[in-house]
N, C-alpha and C positions, 0 to 999 in steps of 0.2 A: 755364837752367843749361847751361853749355858741355859739361860731362861727359855730361849726359843727352842733349843734342843730338847729341853725338858717338856715343853708344851707339845712338841711333835711326838715324843715318846708316850706321853699321857693319852694323847688323842688316838694313837695307834693301838695302845693297850685297851682303851675303851671300845674301839671298834672290834678288836679281836675278841674281847670278852662277849660283846653283844652277838658277834658272829657265832661263837661257840654255843650260845644259849638259844639260838633259833630252834624252832620246832622242825621236825623232819619234813613237814608239809610246806614250810616257808622257803621255798626255793628262791623266789624273787627277793625276799629279805636277805638271804645269804649272799646272793649275787650282788646286791647293792652294797652290803657291808664289805664284801671282798673287793669291789671296785674302790670303795672309800679307803680301805687299808692301802691299796696300791697307789691311789692318788696322793695320800699323805707322803708316801715314800718318794714319789715323783716330785712333789712340791719341795720336799726337803732337799733332794738332789739338785733341783733347779736353783733354789736359793743359795745352796753351797757353791754351785758353779758361778753364779752371778757375783757372789762375794769374792770368790777366788779370782775371777777375771778382773774385778774392780781393784783388788789388792795388787794384782800383777800390773795392771795399767798404771796404778799410782807409783809403783816401784820403777817402772820404765820411765815415767815422766820425771821422777826424782833423779834418775841416772842421766837423762838428757840434760836436765838443768845443771847437774854437777859437771858434766862434760863441757857444756857451754861456758860455765864459770871458769873451769881450768884453762880452756882455750883463750878466754878473755884475759886471764892473768898472765899468760905466757905469750900474748900477742899473736895468737894463731888464728884469729878470726879473719875470714876472707872478705 
């Protein structure tokens, strides 16, 4: 989804900008922002995998239904 991808991009850009603007003494702040940037990427990848797996499962179910329909039409059901 384009809107979701845009939201992830904006969030990552915001965290990156904040990370770059931390003071030299703010080690903990930089580490938290670094983790946040990486988590955004992991969540994006996970959602992409979930969507891809769901689409694959949907396509497999559709193919099974079509195969069953063809067998039924040609009297190949056991």
